[in-house]
C-alpha positions as CSV (number, residue, x, y, z in Angstrom):
1,M,41.0,-41.7,29.8
2,T,41.3,-39.8,33.2
3,N,39.6,-41.0,36.5
4,G,37.8,-43.8,34.8
5,S,36.0,-41.5,32.3
6,I,36.3,-41.0,28.6
7,V,36.4,-37.8,26.9
8,V,34.9,-37.7,23.5
9,E,35.0,-34.6,21.3
10,V,32.4,-34.5,18.4
11,T,33.2,-31.8,15.9
12,G,30.8,-30.2,13.4
13,L,27.6,-30.3,15.7
14,K,27.3,-26.6,15.2
15,E,27.5,-27.0,11.4
16,L,25.2,-29.9,11.4
17,A,22.5,-27.9,13.5
18,I,22.8,-25.0,10.9
19,A,22.4,-27.4,7.9
20,A,19.4,-29.1,9.7
21,R,17.5,-25.9,10.1
22,K,18.1,-25.0,6.4
23,L,17.0,-28.6,5.4
24,P,13.4,-28.0,5.0
25,L,13.7,-25.0,2.9
26,V,16.2,-26.8,0.7
27,A,14.1,-29.9,0.5
28,S,10.9,-28.0,-0.3
29,K,12.6,-25.9,-3.1
30,E,14.1,-29.1,-4.8
31,I,10.8,-31.2,-4.4
32,Q,9.0,-28.2,-6.0
33,K,11.4,-28.1,-8.8
34,A,11.3,-31.8,-9.3
35,T,7.6,-31.7,-9.7
36,E,7.5,-28.7,-12.0
37,K,9.8,-30.5,-14.5
38,S,7.8,-33.8,-14.1
39,V,4.5,-31.9,-15.0
40,S,6.4,-30.3,-18.0
41,A,7.8,-33.8,-19.1
42,I,4.4,-35.4,-19.0
43,W,2.7,-32.5,-20.6
44,N,5.1,-32.4,-23.6
45,R,4.8,-36.0,-24.1
46,A,1.0,-35.9,-24.0
47,L,1.2,-33.4,-26.8
48,K,3.0,-35.9,-28.8
49,E,1.0,-38.9,-27.8
50,A,-2.5,-37.1,-28.6
51,P,-4.0,-38.3,-31.9
52,V,-4.5,-36.0,-34.9
53,N,-6.7,-37.1,-37.7
54,K,-4.0,-37.0,-40.4
55,K,-6.3,-37.2,-43.2
56,T,-8.5,-34.2,-42.5
57,G,-6.1,-32.6,-39.8
58,G,-9.2,-32.4,-37.9
59,G,-9.8,-31.7,-34.2
60,N,-8.1,-29.5,-31.6
61,L,-7.3,-32.0,-29.0
62,R,-3.5,-31.1,-28.8
63,Q,-4.3,-27.3,-28.6
64,N,-6.5,-28.1,-25.5
65,I,-4.0,-30.1,-23.4
66,I,-2.8,-27.8,-20.6
67,G,-0.1,-28.6,-17.9
68,R,0.2,-26.6,-14.8
69,M,1.0,-26.6,-11.1
70,V,-2.0,-26.4,-8.8
71,S,0.1,-26.2,-5.5
72,R,3.8,-26.4,-4.7
73,Y,4.0,-30.2,-5.0
74,K,1.1,-31.0,-7.1
75,G,0.6,-30.6,-11.0
76,V,-2.2,-31.4,-13.3
77,I,-2.2,-32.3,-17.0
78,Q,-5.7,-32.2,-18.6
79,S,-7.4,-31.8,-21.9
80,F,-10.1,-29.2,-22.2
81,A,-11.4,-30.5,-25.7
82,P,-15.1,-31.6,-25.2
83,Y,-14.4,-34.9,-26.7
84,S,-11.3,-35.9,-24.7
85,L,-12.9,-38.5,-22.7
86,Y,-14.3,-40.3,-25.9
87,V,-10.7,-40.4,-27.3
88,L,-9.3,-41.7,-23.9
89,E,-11.9,-44.2,-23.3
90,G,-13.3,-44.9,-26.8
91,T,-17.0,-45.2,-27.7
92,K,-19.4,-48.1,-28.4
93,P,-21.2,-48.2,-31.8
94,H,-23.9,-45.5,-31.7
95,V,-26.4,-43.6,-33.9
96,I,-25.8,-40.2,-34.8
97,N,-28.9,-38.1,-35.8
98,V,-28.9,-34.7,-37.4
99,V,-29.8,-31.9,-34.9
100,R,-29.6,-28.4,-36.3
101,A,-28.4,-29.1,-39.8
102,K,-30.3,-30.7,-42.7
103,V,-27.6,-33.4,-43.1
104,L,-24.6,-34.7,-41.3
105,A,-21.4,-33.5,-43.0
106,N,-17.8,-33.0,-42.8
107,K,-17.3,-29.5,-44.3
108,R,-13.5,-29.9,-44.3
109,T,-13.6,-32.8,-46.6
110,N,-16.8,-32.1,-48.2
111,Q,-18.3,-35.5,-47.2
112,F,-22.0,-35.7,-46.7
113,F,-23.6,-38.5,-44.7
114,G,-27.4,-38.1,-44.6
115,K,-29.7,-37.4,-41.5
116,T,-28.7,-40.5,-39.6
117,V,-25.3,-42.4,-39.3
118,N,-24.5,-45.6,-37.6
119,H,-21.3,-44.9,-36.0
120,P,-19.1,-48.0,-35.5
121,G,-17.6,-46.6,-32.4
122,T,-13.8,-45.9,-31.6
123,Q,-11.0,-47.8,-29.8
124,P,-9.9,-46.2,-26.5
125,N,-6.6,-44.2,-27.1
126,P,-5.2,-43.7,-23.6
127,F,-2.6,-41.1,-24.7
128,F,-2.3,-39.6,-21.1
129,E,-1.3,-43.0,-19.7
130,R,1.4,-43.5,-22.4
131,A,2.8,-40.0,-21.7
132,V,3.2,-40.9,-17.9
133,E,4.7,-44.4,-18.7
134,A,7.0,-42.7,-21.3
135,S,8.0,-40.0,-18.7
136,Q,8.9,-42.3,-16.0
137,D,12.6,-42.3,-16.4
138,K,12.8,-38.5,-16.7
139,I,10.5,-38.3,-13.6
140,Q,13.1,-40.6,-11.6
141,E,15.8,-38.6,-12.8
142,Y,14.4,-35.3,-11.5
143,V,13.5,-37.1,-8.2
144,D,17.1,-38.5,-7.8
145,K,18.6,-35.0,-8.7
146,A,16.3,-33.3,-6.0
147,L,17.4,-36.0,-3.4
148,Q,21.1,-35.5,-4.4
149,N,20.7,-31.6,-4.0
150,I,19.0,-32.1,-0.6
151,L,21.8,-34.3,0.6
152,N,24.3,-31.9,-0.7
153,G,22.5,-29.2,1.3
154,L,23.4,-30.9,4.6
155,K,27.2,-30.7,3.8
C-alpha cells in the first residue's frame, strides 16, 4: 500500500480473453457432438424396441426407422412405414373389406380370411417413447461430457 492506494495484480487475463474468444466454437462443436450421439442412441434403441411379428416375420417397421441430424443441434428419428402410427397409437376394432383381391389373405402364412374381417383392434405400442426413456442415461452422459469439454476449453 502506497499513498493510501492498493495495487492489485491480476494474472491470466490475457489467457482468459483468448479462451473466451474460443469458447463459442468449442461449445458449438461439443453440443453438436452430444446431439449426434444422442440421436444415434435413441435410433439404435428404437430399432430394438420396434415390434416384429415373430410368427410370420412380417412387416418392415424396423427397416423404415431412420435417425438423422436436421441441423447442427437438432436430430429426428422417424419411421417411414405407412402403418407406423397404427403401431404407435394402436387401433380400435374395425372392419376390413376386400378392395382389389377376391379374398383377404396372408400369403406368407397361407391364411385366407374371406371378403370381410372384423379386426379386434390393436394395443398401442409406444416404442419411440420407450427408446427415449431407455436412452436418458446415455444422453445425460453425452451432455455431461460436452459440458466438461467446454469447461476444459476455458483452461
